[in-house]
TORZARO-998558 format. One line per field, with one value per residue (C-alpha): residue number from 1; y, z, x. Coordinates in Angstrom, 3 decimals, padded with zeros to 6 digits. Each point is the difference from the previous one (the first is absolute). Layout:
N
resi = NUM; ...;
north = Y; ...;
up = Z; ...;
east = X; ...;
//
This chain:
631
resi = 1; 2; 3; 4; 5; 6; 7; 8; 9; 10; 11; 12; 13; 14; 15; 16; 17; 18; 19; 20; 21; 22; 23; 24; 25; 26; 27; 28; 29; 30; 31; 32; 33; 34; 35; 36; 37; 38; 39; 40; 41; 42; 43; 44; 45; 46; 47; 48; 49; 50; 51; 52; 53; 54; 55; 56; 57; 58; 59; 60; 61; 62; 63; 64; 65; 66; 67; 68; 69; 70; 71; 72; 73; 74; 75; 76; 77; 78; 79; 80; 81; 82; 83; 84; 85; 86; 87; 88; 89; 90; 91; 92; 93; 94; 95; 96; 97; 98; 99; 100; 101; 102; 103; 104; 105; 106; 107; 108; 109; 110; 111; 112; 113; 114; 115; 116; 117; 118; 119; 120; 121; 122; 123; 124; 125; 126; 127; 128; 129; 130; 131; 132; 133; 134; 135; 136; 137; 138; 139; 140; 141; 142; 143; 144; 145; 146; 147; 148; 149; 150; 151; 152; 153; 154; 155; 156; 157; 158; 159; 160; 161; 162; 163; 164; 165; 166; 167; 168; 169; 170; 171; 172; 173; 174; 175; 176; 177; 178; 179; 180; 181; 182; 183; 184; 185; 186; 187; 188; 189; 190; 191; 192; 193; 194; 195; 196; 197; 198; 199; 200; 201; 202; 203; 204; 205; 206; 207; 208; 209; 210; 211; 212; 213; 214; 215; 216; 217; 218; 219; 220; 221; 222; 223; 224; 225; 226; 227; 228; 229; 230; 231; 232; 233; 234; 235; 236; 237; 238; 239; 240; 241; 242; 243; 244; 245; 246; 247; 248; 249; 250; 251; 252; 253; 254; 255; 256; 257; 258; 259; 260; 261; 262; 263; 264; 265; 266; 267; 268; 269; 270; 271; 272; 273; 274; 275; 276; 277; 278; 279; 280; 281; 282; 283; 284; 285; 286; 287; 288; 289; 290; 291; 292; 293; 294; 295; 296; 297; 298; 299; 300; 301; 302; 303; 304; 305; 306; 307; 308; 309; 310; 311; 312; 313; 314; 315; 316; 317; 318; 319; 320; 321; 322; 323; 324; 325; 326; 327; 328; 329; 330; 331; 332; 333; 334; 335; 336; 337; 338; 339; 340; 341; 342; 343; 344; 345; 346; 347; 348; 349; 350; 351; 352; 353; 354; 355; 356; 357; 358; 359; 360; 361; 362; 363; 364; 365; 366; 367; 368; 369; 370; 371; 372; 373; 374; 375; 376; 377; 378; 379; 380; 381; 382; 383; 384; 385; 386; 387; 388; 389; 390; 391; 392; 393; 394; 395; 396; 397; 398; 399; 400; 401; 402; 403; 404; 405; 406; 407; 408; 409; 410; 411; 412; 413; 414; 415; 416; 417; 418; 419; 420; 421; 422; 423; 424; 425; 426; 427; 428; 429; 430; 431; 432; 433; 434; 435; 436; 437; 438; 439; 440; 441; 442; 443; 444; 445; 446; 447; 448; 449; 450; 451; 452; 453; 454; 455; 456; 457; 458; 459; 460; 461; 462; 463; 464; 465; 466; 467; 468; 469; 470; 471; 472; 473; 474; 475; 476; 477; 478; 479; 480; 481; 482; 483; 484; 485; 486; 487; 488; 489; 490; 491; 492; 493; 494; 495; 496; 497; 498; 499; 500; 501; 502; 503; 504; 505; 506; 507; 508; 509; 510; 511; 512; 513; 514; 515; 516; 517; 518; 519; 520; 521; 522; 523; 524; 525; 526; 527; 528; 529; 530; 531; 532; 533; 534; 535; 536; 537; 538; 539; 540; 541; 542; 543; 544; 545; 546; 547; 548; 549; 550; 551; 552; 553; 554; 555; 556; 557; 558; 559; 560; 561; 562; 563; 564; 565; 566; 567; 568; 569; 570; 571; 572; 573; 574; 575; 576; 577; 578; 579; 580; 581; 582; 583; 584; 585; 586; 587; 588; 589; 590; 591; 592; 593; 594; 595; 596; 597; 598; 599; 600; 601; 602; 603; 604; 605; 606; 607; 608; 609; 610; 611; 612; 613; 614; 615; 616; 617; 618; 619; 620; 621; 622; 623; 624; 625; 626; 627; 628; 629; 630; 631;
north = -034.484; 003.730; 002.131; 002.417; 001.137; -000.469; 003.564; 001.612; -000.890; 001.225; 001.269; -001.741; -001.516; 003.118; -001.232; -000.287; 003.130; 002.737; 002.943; 003.645; 001.993; 002.329; -000.884; -000.185; 001.575; -001.494; -003.414; 000.087; 001.811; -000.842; 002.735; -002.425; -002.816; 001.730; 001.244; -003.597; -001.592; 002.929; -000.895; -003.496; 000.508; 002.215; -002.662; -002.583; 001.969; 000.930; -003.441; -001.530; 002.875; -000.263; -003.997; 000.975; -000.076; -003.655; -000.768; 001.452; -002.123; -003.204; 000.714; 000.112; -003.338; -001.572; 001.032; -000.752; -003.254; -001.170; 001.359; -002.270; -003.129; 000.943; 002.088; -003.341; -001.193; 002.961; 001.449; 004.089; 000.908; -001.034; 000.793; 003.780; 000.950; -001.789; 001.672; 003.392; -000.160; -000.702; 002.809; 002.713; -000.988; -000.011; 003.377; 001.235; -000.822; 001.426; 003.247; -000.405; -000.131; 002.809; 002.328; -001.544; 001.233; 003.818; -000.022; -001.070; 002.814; 002.624; -001.122; -002.543; -001.407; -001.532; -002.986; -001.831; 000.681; -001.259; -003.263; -000.614; 000.684; -002.537; -002.856; 000.428; -000.312; -003.064; -001.700; 000.659; -001.340; -003.376; -000.010; 000.509; -003.522; -001.900; 000.743; -001.371; -002.989; -000.534; 000.582; -002.077; -002.879; -003.379; 001.668; -001.730; -002.992; -001.056; 001.865; 003.276; -000.655; -000.173; 003.235; 001.724; -000.920; 001.076; 003.486; 000.639; -001.523; 002.033; 002.899; -000.678; -000.697; 002.807; 002.392; -001.477; 002.728; 002.993; -001.325; -001.957; 003.010; 000.310; -004.023; 001.081; 001.745; -003.200; -002.084; 001.657; -000.125; -003.589; -000.615; 001.846; -000.817; -003.965; -001.140; 000.213; -002.986; -002.259; 000.103; -000.258; -003.574; -001.006; 000.003; -002.857; -002.345; -002.817; -000.704; 001.245; 003.490; 000.084; -001.155; 002.981; 001.995; -000.816; 000.437; 003.352; 001.160; -001.495; 001.989; 003.377; -000.441; -000.602; 002.409; 002.199; -000.926; 000.734; 003.515; 000.111; -000.698; 002.198; 002.645; -000.019; 000.051; 003.158; 001.555; -000.898; 001.513; 003.409; 000.350; 000.222; 002.066; 002.670; -000.036; 000.451; 002.811; 001.793; -000.607; 001.397; 003.042; 000.312; 000.194; 002.417; 002.267; -000.932; 000.675; 003.345; 001.537; -001.473; 001.778; 003.265; -000.363; -000.556; 002.965; 001.904; -001.307; 001.200; 003.564; -000.217; -001.146; 002.347; 003.356; -001.244; 000.484; 003.082; 001.077; -000.823; 001.412; 003.336; 000.172; -001.180; 003.444; 002.654; -002.434; 000.074; 003.766; 000.979; -002.494; 000.875; 003.855; -001.494; -001.752; 003.043; 002.381; -002.424; 000.109; 003.886; 000.090; -001.921; 001.693; 003.480; -001.547; -001.919; -000.942; -003.782; 000.072; 001.314; -001.831; -003.433; 001.407; 000.404; -003.241; -001.575; 002.334; -001.471; -003.768; 000.522; 001.268; -003.121; -002.314; 001.676; -000.141; -003.810; -000.245; 001.801; -001.958; -003.213; 001.023; 001.403; -003.356; -002.229; 002.250; 000.749; -004.162; -000.595; 002.308; -001.294; 002.995; -002.204; -000.959; -002.963; 000.747; -002.763; 000.220; -001.454; 002.290; -000.481; -000.274; 001.971; 003.186; -000.930; -001.882; 003.552; 002.407; -002.738; 000.498; 003.809; 000.459; -002.170; -000.589; 003.234; -001.246; -003.472; 001.626; 002.197; -003.224; -001.891; -002.525; -001.094; 000.070; -002.242; -000.282; -002.962; -000.859; 003.413; -001.936; -001.450; 001.049; -000.822; 000.638; 001.909; 003.219; 002.115; 002.492; -002.948; -001.719; 002.954; 001.136; -004.224; 000.209; 003.289; -001.261; -003.205; 001.642; 002.719; -002.873; -001.515; 002.784; 001.025; -003.132; -001.419; 002.177; -002.495; -001.791; 001.116; 000.065; -002.030; 000.811; -002.730; -000.659; -003.504; -002.219; -003.077; -001.475; 002.557; 002.146; 002.687; -000.956; 003.454; -000.292; 002.357; -001.728; 001.638; -001.077; 001.702; -001.064; -002.642; -000.621; -002.840; -002.521; 001.032; 003.263; -000.767; -000.664; 003.349; 002.308; 000.742; 001.322; 003.827; 001.779; -003.238; 000.643; -002.962; 000.786; -001.033; 000.346; 000.458; 003.338; 002.729; 002.754; 003.459; -000.706; -003.737; 001.562; 002.276; -000.811; -001.652; -003.355; 000.412; -000.836; -003.540; 000.115; 002.312; -002.499; -002.873; 001.894; 001.215; -003.335; -001.549; 003.100; -001.593; -003.656; -000.915; -000.268; 000.712; -002.868; 000.180; -002.265; 001.651; -001.347; 002.068; 001.524; -001.233; 002.202; -000.401; -000.384; 001.465; -001.753; 001.301; -001.923; 002.085; -001.270; 000.603; 002.339; 001.735; 003.026; 002.872; 001.396; 003.341; 002.811; 003.775; 001.427; -003.176; 000.722; 001.837; 002.375; 000.809; 003.607; 002.576; 000.833; 002.545; 001.763; 003.888; 001.407; 003.912; 001.946; -002.889; 001.523; -002.884; 000.923; -000.839; -000.905; -001.072; 001.258; -001.075; 003.336; -002.149; -002.496; 002.901; 001.956; -003.017; -000.446; 003.370; 000.087; -003.230; 000.914; 003.100; -001.380; -002.450; 003.293; -000.139; 002.790; -000.434; 000.837; -000.853; -000.048; -001.347; -000.946; -001.165; 003.429; 001.656; -001.717; 000.518; 003.602; 000.240; -002.240; 001.930; 002.854; -000.878; 000.049; -003.315; 000.553; 001.768; -002.201; -003.578; -002.019; -002.761; -001.993; -000.623; -001.058; 000.145; -001.506; -002.489; 000.876; 003.934; 002.503; -000.266; -003.537; 000.825; -001.683; -000.183; -001.159; 003.290; 002.026; -002.268; 000.610; 003.627; 000.124; -001.712; 001.845; 003.236; -000.502; -003.228; -003.609; -001.758; 001.529; -003.006; -000.396; -001.876; -000.536; -000.322; -001.746; -001.780; -002.191; -003.854; -000.509; -001.876; 002.575; 002.406; -002.385; 000.328; 003.557; 000.538; -001.955; 001.625; 003.496; -000.685; 000.946; -002.006; -000.791; 000.471; -001.225; 002.127; 000.307; 000.546; -000.087; 002.731; -002.303; -001.849; 003.482; 001.235; -003.500; 000.262; 003.418; -000.889; -002.603; 001.972; 003.142; -002.627; -001.861; 003.299; 000.768; -003.423; 000.259; 003.863; -000.972; -002.821; 002.537;
up = 025.067; -000.629; 003.424; -001.504; -003.716; -001.587; -000.310; -002.730; 000.018; 002.771; 000.486; 001.849; 003.508; 002.305; 003.903; 003.031; 001.443; -001.996; -001.277; 001.420; -002.191; -001.580; -001.349; 001.632; -001.983; 002.115; -000.022; -003.966; -001.404; -003.860; -000.381; -003.335; 002.164; 002.814; -002.561; -001.580; 003.495; 000.601; -002.743; 000.668; 003.202; -001.217; -002.752; 002.675; 002.424; -002.905; -001.353; 003.627; 000.572; -003.370; 000.869; 003.364; -000.445; -001.618; 003.159; 002.305; -002.247; 000.315; 003.827; -000.047; -001.619; 002.337; 002.726; -001.266; -000.894; 003.490; 001.614; -002.459; 001.025; 003.583; 001.418; 001.103; 001.751; 002.001; 002.550; -000.128; 002.792; -002.079; -003.578; 001.001; 000.865; -003.069; -002.227; 001.602; -000.397; -003.834; 000.023; 001.533; -002.599; -002.569; 000.510; 000.654; -003.043; -001.719; 002.160; -001.280; -003.682; 000.351; 001.653; -002.630; -003.055; 001.486; 000.510; -003.521; -001.445; 002.081; -001.444; 000.365; 003.413; 002.089; -001.116; 003.044; 001.763; -001.535; -000.842; 003.432; 001.234; -003.233; 001.517; 003.192; -001.013; -002.033; 002.671; 002.700; -002.340; -000.131; 003.713; 000.147; -002.624; 002.107; 002.999; -001.993; -000.914; 003.816; 001.059; -002.473; -000.251; 001.798; -000.154; -002.406; -002.683; -002.638; -002.187; 001.953; 001.179; -004.432; -000.364; 002.457; -000.965; -003.496; 000.674; 001.991; -002.625; -002.870; 002.330; 000.140; -003.843; -000.948; 001.445; -002.438; -002.523; 002.501; 002.521; -002.464; -000.265; 003.769; 000.832; 003.752; 000.092; -001.609; 002.283; 003.021; -001.142; -001.084; 003.864; 001.185; -002.032; -000.302; 002.920; 002.602; -001.820; -000.341; 003.263; 001.329; -002.405; 000.817; 003.489; -001.045; 000.840; -002.335; -003.044; -002.352; 001.581; 000.109; -003.537; -000.824; 001.704; -001.982; -003.297; 000.824; 000.991; -003.390; -001.799; 001.870; -000.977; -003.561; -000.116; 001.550; -003.002; -002.427; 001.377; -000.240; -003.471; -000.992; 002.115; -002.277; -002.995; 001.163; 001.047; -003.771; -001.383; 002.244; -001.085; -003.852; 000.966; 001.721; -002.609; -002.693; 002.276; -000.165; -003.618; -000.545; 001.989; -001.621; -003.437; 001.237; 000.876; -003.391; -001.534; 001.830; -001.175; -003.670; 000.342; 001.077; -002.790; -002.859; 000.931; 000.335; -003.610; -000.865; 001.187; -001.881; -003.206; 000.032; 001.129; -003.335; -002.012; 001.450; -000.448; -003.418; -000.591; 001.415; -001.568; -003.219; -000.563; 001.298; -001.912; -003.181; 000.260; -000.975; -002.524; -001.578; -000.341; -001.505; -002.900; -000.740; 000.092; -002.337; -002.452; 000.109; -000.191; -002.620; -002.336; 000.350; -001.159; -003.239; 001.480; -000.559; 003.669; 001.242; -001.300; 001.351; 003.302; -000.047; -001.022; 002.746; 002.710; -001.341; 000.324; 003.273; 000.847; -001.890; 001.799; 003.509; -000.950; -000.371; 003.415; 001.616; -001.858; 001.187; 003.281; -000.206; -001.158; 002.504; 002.917; -001.290; -000.341; 003.401; 001.490; -002.019; -002.031; -003.571; -000.479; -002.689; -002.507; -002.326; -003.029; -003.750; -002.246; -003.231; 000.004; -003.582; 001.451; 003.171; -002.609; -002.187; 003.056; 000.849; -003.704; -000.256; 003.649; -000.516; -004.156; 000.360; 002.840; -001.462; -003.259; 001.962; 000.725; -003.177; 001.561; -001.994; 002.044; -001.231; 001.653; -000.957; 001.312; -000.996; -000.535; 003.357; 003.209; 003.648; 003.587; 002.021; 001.546; -003.204; 001.811; 001.999; -002.969; -001.832; 003.309; -000.594; -003.559; 000.133; 002.875; -002.358; -003.137; 001.544; 001.890; -003.144; -002.085; 002.797; 000.221; -003.902; -001.782; -003.314; -002.012; 001.241; 002.513; -000.347; 001.467; -001.161; 001.175; -000.689; 001.028; 002.130; 000.961; 002.014; 001.045; -002.447; 000.493; 000.115; -000.675; 000.034; -001.888; -000.228; -001.597; 002.635; 002.680; 002.051; 003.315; 001.722; 001.743; 003.888; -000.883; -001.055; 003.327; 001.011; -002.914; 001.520; 002.978; 001.025; -000.517; -001.806; -003.414; -000.957; 000.197; -001.986; -003.071; -003.104; -001.232; 002.026; -001.727; 001.379; -001.152; 001.819; 002.975; 000.349; 002.617; 003.352; -000.506; 000.371; -003.357; -000.244; 003.980; -001.169; -002.790; 002.413; 002.394; -002.469; -001.393; 003.473; 000.762; -003.394; 001.336; -002.370; -000.413; -002.294; -001.145; -001.310; -002.205; -000.906; -001.136; 000.618; -003.216; -002.039; 001.488; 002.034; -000.048; 002.616; 000.004; 001.393; -000.653; 000.582; -000.491; -003.777; -000.447; -002.727; -001.698; 000.236; -002.957; -001.383; 000.391; -001.923; 003.775; 000.998; -003.047; 000.982; -002.598; -000.136; 000.985; -002.228; 002.072; -002.044; 000.606; 000.281; 003.040; -001.530; 001.471; 002.720; 003.509; 002.470; 004.030; 002.303; 003.123; 001.947; 003.265; -000.361; -001.241; -002.175; -001.481; -000.781; -001.567; -001.858; -001.349; -000.961; -002.402; -001.259; -000.937; -001.490; -002.117; -001.383; -000.779; 002.853; 001.626; 003.761; 002.898; 002.988; 003.555; 003.474; 001.356; 000.113; 001.473; -002.712; -002.388; 001.198; -000.048; -003.666; -001.401; 001.911; -001.188; -003.988; -002.480; -001.059; -003.457; -000.705; 002.163; -001.119; 001.728; -002.109; 002.747; 003.770; 001.219; 003.933; 002.745; 001.937; 003.510; 000.484; 002.542; 003.483; -000.824; -003.221; -003.020; -004.131; -000.109; 002.348; -002.886; -003.066; 001.567; 000.551; -003.888; -001.129; 002.177; -001.707; -003.340; -001.199; 001.324; -002.731; 000.678; -000.466; 002.757; 000.981; 003.526; 000.709; 003.536; 001.586; 001.810; -001.645; 002.205; -001.375; 001.320; -002.858; -002.609; 001.725; -000.072; -003.450; -001.205; 001.898; -000.967; -003.661; 000.300; -001.058; 002.518; -000.666; 002.964; 000.364; -000.848; -003.658; -002.641; -002.668; -002.628; 002.003; 000.977; -003.754; -001.157; 003.210; -001.270; -003.735; 000.800; 002.107; -002.071; -002.803; 002.117; 000.888; -004.021; -000.364; 002.308; -001.065; -003.361; 001.258; 001.565;
east = -018.508; 001.658; -000.633; 002.639; 000.165; 003.484; 001.893; 001.923; 003.528; 001.788; 003.743; 002.782; -000.761; 000.353; 001.471; -002.289; 001.457; -001.396; 001.839; -000.823; -002.455; 002.854; 003.164; 003.255; 002.823; 002.362; -001.273; -000.570; 002.443; -000.840; -003.307; -000.942; 000.023; -002.015; -002.291; -000.702; -000.401; -003.233; -001.313; -000.424; -001.020; -002.722; -000.708; -000.501; -002.277; -002.236; -000.187; -000.853; -002.749; -001.386; -000.699; -001.080; -004.146; 000.457; 001.889; -002.792; -002.506; 002.018; -000.310; -003.252; -000.546; 002.256; -001.725; -002.914; 000.589; 001.676; -003.067; -001.767; 001.904; 000.533; -002.809; -002.624; 003.036; 001.638; -000.914; -001.437; 002.869; 002.639; -001.445; -000.984; 003.538; 001.490; -002.830; 000.465; 004.001; -000.854; -002.117; 002.408; 002.554; -002.296; -000.876; 003.303; 001.609; -003.318; 000.807; 003.904; -000.792; -002.520; 002.692; 002.307; -001.645; -000.440; 003.528; 000.774; -002.452; 001.959; 003.418; 002.849; -000.752; 002.465; 000.440; 002.117; -002.738; -002.701; 002.350; 000.485; -003.768; -001.299; 002.731; -000.860; -004.052; 001.174; 001.908; -003.014; -001.822; 001.745; 000.111; -003.764; -000.469; 002.804; -002.101; -003.282; 001.840; 001.077; -003.283; -002.401; 002.337; -001.972; -003.471; -002.430; 000.926; 002.628; -001.736; -000.014; 003.996; 000.710; -001.671; 001.755; 003.541; -001.200; -001.056; 002.937; 002.704; -001.925; 000.466; 003.852; -000.132; -001.855; 002.570; 002.738; -000.181; -000.381; 003.258; 001.712; 002.574; 000.365; 000.838; 000.819; -003.326; -001.761; 002.011; -001.652; -003.189; -000.045; 001.528; -002.673; -003.032; 000.994; 002.010; -002.786; -002.152; 002.530; 001.237; -003.535; -000.393; 003.598; -001.181; -002.638; 002.886; -000.982; 001.502; -002.070; 000.013; 003.408; 000.491; -002.643; 002.112; 002.903; -001.454; -001.564; 003.856; 001.601; -002.953; 000.611; 003.954; -001.096; -001.907; 003.159; 001.842; -002.804; 000.084; 003.944; -000.479; -002.733; 001.383; 003.643; -002.271; -001.887; 003.379; 001.225; -003.681; 000.515; 003.498; -001.067; -003.194; 002.333; 002.220; -002.753; -001.236; 003.737; 000.035; -003.661; 000.869; 003.231; -001.596; -002.742; 003.122; 001.379; -003.320; -000.656; 003.789; -000.533; -003.440; 001.232; 003.231; -002.945; -001.832; 003.329; 001.023; -003.404; -000.056; 003.863; -001.888; -002.294; 002.731; 001.591; -002.974; -001.096; 003.398; 000.287; -003.200; 001.174; 003.200; -000.882; -001.790; 002.759; 002.486; -001.776; -000.432; 003.546; 000.360; -003.023; 001.251; 002.840; -001.222; -002.163; 003.134; 002.157; -002.494; -000.608; 003.842; -000.293; -002.432; 002.519; 002.790; 001.428; 003.676; 000.391; 001.705; -002.757; -002.772; 002.534; 000.009; -003.961; -000.556; 002.411; -002.000; -003.414; 001.715; 001.075; -003.586; -001.459; 002.045; -000.467; -003.757; 000.207; 001.645; -002.835; -002.686; 001.590; 000.524; -003.760; -001.601; 001.772; -001.390; -003.558; 000.028; 001.252; -002.741; -002.852; -000.400; -000.245; -003.352; -000.348; -003.052; -000.171; -002.031; 000.481; 001.408; 002.321; 003.536; 000.625; -000.092; 002.287; 002.763; -000.629; 001.047; 002.861; 001.064; -000.145; 002.046; 002.741; 000.536; 002.221; 001.970; 000.033; 001.712; 002.105; 001.772; -000.338; -002.468; -003.055; -003.190; -002.894; -003.557; -002.055; -003.563; -001.889; -003.752; 000.491; -002.485; 000.516; -001.818; 002.262; 000.927; 001.131; 002.170; 001.814; 000.708; 001.126; 002.038; 001.486; 001.090; 001.663; 002.635; 000.350; 000.263; 002.242; 002.640; -000.087; 000.758; 002.842; 001.882; -000.151; 002.808; -000.338; -003.150; -003.303; -003.295; -002.871; -003.255; -002.321; -003.752; -001.809; -002.733; 000.727; -003.565; -001.745; 002.689; 002.092; 004.030; 001.620; 003.741; 002.890; 003.272; 003.538; 003.145; 001.980; 002.401; -002.027; -000.341; 002.015; -002.034; 001.490; -001.731; -003.276; -001.490; 001.169; -000.876; -003.154; 001.279; -000.162; 003.018; 001.646; 002.345; 001.460; 004.052; 003.314; -001.789; 002.672; -001.570; -001.348; -000.828; -001.513; -003.097; -000.008; 001.198; -002.870; -002.865; -000.133; -000.938; -003.543; -001.344; -000.800; -000.586; -003.136; -000.760; -000.270; -002.147; -002.216; -000.602; -000.638; -002.817; -001.697; 000.080; 003.094; 003.997; 002.422; 002.226; 003.141; 002.293; 004.037; 003.030; 003.377; 001.190; -003.293; -002.958; -003.107; -003.605; -002.631; -003.256; -003.582; -003.005; -003.494; -003.297; -001.540; -002.569; -001.828; 000.454; -002.539; -001.054; 001.569; -002.204; 000.647; 000.580; 002.212; 002.496; 002.789; 001.260; 003.955; 000.374; 002.300; 002.794; 000.407; -003.307; 000.800; -000.496; -000.256; -003.046; -001.196; -000.350; 001.285; -000.315; 002.814; -000.333; 002.970; 001.142; 003.718; 001.559; 002.812; -002.678; -002.337; 002.767; 001.219; -003.290; -000.854; 003.530; -000.596; -003.336; 000.418; 002.909; -003.174; -001.557; -002.922; -001.416; 000.047; -002.066; 002.462; -001.114; 001.737; -003.252; -003.689; -000.793; 001.568; -002.044; -003.035; 000.304; 001.714; -003.248; -002.208; 000.738; -000.103; -002.098; -001.501; -000.724; 003.899; 002.068; -000.244; 002.961; 001.157; 001.517; 000.455; 003.600; 000.124; 002.204; -002.093; 001.175; -000.416; 000.156; -002.008; -001.353; -001.520; 000.491; 000.030; -003.804; -000.938; 001.644; -001.397; -003.377; 000.367; 000.961; -002.856; -002.299; 000.987; 001.079; -001.611; -000.725; 001.521; 003.754; 002.066; 002.671; 003.344; 001.104; 003.474; 001.058; 002.788; -002.013; -001.152; -003.275; -002.615; -002.394; 001.310; -001.337; -003.397; -000.098; 001.111; -002.857; -002.052; 001.070; 000.948; 003.598; 003.330; 002.879; 003.494; 002.481; 002.859; 002.686; -001.980; 002.814; -001.374; -000.287; -002.879; -001.225; 000.026; -002.228; -002.264; -000.773; -000.404; -002.511; -001.790; -000.480; -000.772; -002.712; -001.498; -000.234; -001.630; -002.584; -000.714; -000.556; -002.432; -002.059;
//
């Protein structure tokens, strides 16, 4: 019969002489040990009071059994004081439990004081059960006497889990609880009484051994629990530190992205102006040396533009600015653009550029696929000095395998795992040309990240001195039917600008002056303005019948928060809703693409080389002429 519920694992044994409530620095020079002892004491008090309700129920059950066994044979004058003593103790322990709970709600109570009160109440309860054995032994028959012994012994056994961590307290508890009934039994004097008393002594000693073994096990469990609590607290501290470091890293990453986005516009402005002035200089001179210098300037601008593009691509991917928009598209147009862009570069190095697979189609984001292929082909040409570069596309099951082969210097086995890292360039190449030296080592890192965004990866096979092959697998798609409006026509780059009125809106004086000189050199008539307000005034004052702009070229970021779209809207409102437009910007945010679609203009990213600007102008004027003929 369990009269006291078993408790949770308790800490190591505490002495009968309990410590004061507060720690004593002089007595305990080790603050960690003092803290551990305080935690153990708090754990023990909480466990004891957590099971005090079960103890009170067990006390009621034990008293009820004794009353049932001995009430008929015990005088009321003896039974009433015994019952009153138990009732007072039961009420006092209930009151102690309620006050402890209120103290717990108010914060950390004085653990040592509550521990002392609990132990005193437990020993008083043991003394009352000892008095019970003394009073009721000898009253009733053998069955009643056996019941009395069982009740008292059950109470001792039930106290084992609660007091196992305090062997001296348990020893005193068992003496107070069981010795009186043993003495009463031994007072019978006969052999059977003495034999029964001796057996009970042996049982109590064995119970004490059980308490010792149980206490040692509890001590080990408690030590492990305290260690796990300490480790958990340390993990929480480290997690907070890791969370703080992660937040700082995210803030730094956002700051890096914002820095590149903000700085790119200002850094691209002088490069943009440099390219314009260089082309204007080429048009004004016929000297070969000057033309060579202009070519060098344009090559430097082009190289810097490539570096900017790589840095901004990385920052856009890291900041989540690249959105994958997959659709079915034919590879023919993509391969045609690759050929137009890279055939002159390959020819200049004496390489053959071959492209295979024009009839295939894939389901992917065409812009991201083109960016990946451009980086791979650019790398292949850069590091190949003799032989050829092959771009092959072939159907493999439900996928299309895009591969870029080269016969270049190859990549060693030790370097293959790192070439997709940021800013990593293979060291110790036998041949390092100025073209190979150019770049930050971001091209393949961009390729790998763009592939991951599309749910795939780029594989590499390479042998030093024999070449490399990069492989990208994409889901196969169905090629959409071409419509007359969808067919792209190559614009005539030699289209004359004579008699064409071009509106220029640029708030940077150097860039505006460079555009004016360049466009005048191409034969255009200009209306150049530094602000949106100036464009509005001019457009409102013009006669829409006599003034028909052929094109608007506007910078995106203008004065006082205005932008090039405002300038385009102002010109179209007064001088024709179909006026074509080009917006030049130093920012690569994807939001500009949505604006371009909504307002019907094309984007050019600074720095804009003159031949790119000329090609875009020719394309816009040819498109406008085609629309006018159809109308």
